[in-house]
C-alpha positions in Angstrom: -30.9 34.1 10.5 -29.3 34.0 7.6 -26.2 34.3 10.0 -26.8 30.4 11.4 -27.4 29.1 7.5 -23.9 30.7 7.0 -22.7 29.4 9.6 -23.9 25.9 8.7 -22.9 25.6 5.6 -19.6 26.5 6.7 -19.6 23.3 8.5 -20.7 21.1 6.2 -18.3 22.6 3.8 -15.1 22.2 5.7 -16.4 18.8 6.9 -16.4 17.4 3.4 -13.1 19.1 2.0 -11.4 17.5 5.4 -13.0 14.1 4.4 -11.9 14.2 1.6 -8.7 15.3 1.8 -8.0 12.3 4.2 -8.5 10.0 1.5 -11.8 8.8 3.2 -13.3 6.5 0.9 -17.0 4.1 0.4 -16.1 0.8 2.5 -14.8 -2.3 -0.5 -17.7 -4.1 -2.4 -17.7 -8.0 -1.8 -16.4 -8.2 -5.4 -13.7 -6.0 -5.0 -12.8 -8.1 -2.0 -13.2 -11.4 -3.6 -11.0 -9.7 -6.7 -8.2 -9.1 -3.8 -8.1 -12.5 -1.9 -8.3 -14.0 -5.3 -6.1 -12.3 -7.5 -4.0 -10.1 -5.4 -2.9 -11.4 -2.5 -2.2 -14.9 -3.4 0.1 -12.8 -6.2 1.4 -10.5 -3.1 2.8 -13.8 -1.0 4.1 -15.4 -3.7 6.4 -13.1 -4.7 6.7 -10.2 -2.2 6.5 -11.3 1.1 9.8 -13.0 1.2 11.6 -10.0 1.0 9.1 -7.6 2.3 6.5 -9.4 4.8 6.6 -10.3 8.4 10.4 -11.3 8.6 12.3 -9.2 6.7 11.8 -5.5 4.6 14.3 -5.2 1.6 14.5 -1.3 1.4 12.3 -0.8 4.6 9.3 -1.7 2.4 6.7 -3.9 3.5 3.5 -5.3 1.5 1.6 -7.4 3.6 -0.4 -4.8 4.5 -2.1 -2.0 3.3 -1.3 0.7 5.7 2.2 -0.4 4.9 2.3 -0.4 1.6 0.6 3.4 1.0 3.4 3.9 3.9 5.8 2.9 1.6 9.8 1.9 2.3 13.3 3.8 1.4 11.9 5.2 -1.7 8.0 6.0 -0.9 5.1 5.0 -0.9 4.5 1.6 -3.2 1.1 2.2 -3.9 -0.8 5.9 -4.6 -4.4 4.5 -5.0 -6.1 4.7 -8.2 -3.2 6.6 -9.3 -1.3 3.4 -11.7 1.3 5.4 -13.2 2.4 7.1 -9.2 2.9 3.6 -7.9 6.3 2.1 -7.4 5.0 -0.7 -7.7 3.3 -1.0 -10.7 6.6 0.2 -12.1 8.8 -2.3 -10.6 6.7 -4.9 -11.6 6.4 -3.5 -15.2 10.4 -3.6 -15.2 9.8 0.3 -16.2 12.4 1.0 -14.4 16.3 -0.9 -14.8 17.3 0.1 -11.4 13.9 -1.2 -9.4 12.7 -4.5 -11.3 10.4 -6.6 -8.9 10.8 -9.1 -8.6 14.0 -9.7 -8.7 14.0 -13.5 -9.4 11.4 -12.4 -12.9 8.9 -10.4 -14.0 5.2 -11.6 -13.4 2.8 -12.5 -15.7 1.0 -10.1 -18.5 -2.3 -11.5 -16.6 -0.3 -10.6 -13.0 0.6 -6.9 -14.1 -2.9 -6.5 -15.5 -4.5 -8.0 -11.7 -2.2 -5.2 -10.0 -2.9 -2.3 -12.1 -6.6 -2.9 -12.1 -6.2 -3.6 -8.5 -4.5 0.2 -8.1 -7.0 1.6 -10.0 -10.1 0.6 -8.2 -8.4 1.4 -4.8 -6.2 -0.4 -3.8 -9.1 -2.1 -1.8 -7.9 -3.9 1.0 -10.1 -6.2 3.8 -10.2 -4.3 6.9 -7.7 -6.7 9.0 -5.4 -5.4 12.2 -1.5 -4.8 10.5 0.4 -7.8 11.4 3.2 -7.6 13.8 6.3 -8.5 13.1 7.8 -11.6 14.1 11.1 -10.5 16.1 12.0 -7.3 18.0 14.4 -5.0 16.4 17.9 -5.5 18.4 19.0 -2.4 20.0 22.1 -0.7 19.3 25.3 -2.4 21.7 27.9 -0.3 22.4 29.7 -2.9 23.7 29.9 -4.9 20.5 30.9 -2.1 18.9 34.1 -0.8 20.2 35.4 -4.6 20.1 
């Protein structure tokens, strides 16, 4: 009997650890989703998507879906949910690094920066939605053009 209890407990502990380590979290609340849709997505769309969206991904970074944001670009993940200081997006928008200041056309307002920090702190919530597709397929390598 004790052996069965220990085995069951071990399975429960390992299952819990695997859920915890995978980053699984509770579904976003309606308030969090409203905050995202009214305060975060518009800032990203207006200030980031032209260089980091469907058509163009400067520095290999795409910011139009949470999966792309977490994967990041050439410099690593753009956002670490819950970790404001460890999120490159926050460093870039605060102009803390002279080599990484985004958007390059001018710093966001203090209110927009605070909203993005709050969003990262609350776990970078994003509505459940499919990843947007790229608008055009990547051109293949053409050896004949390379020879010319």
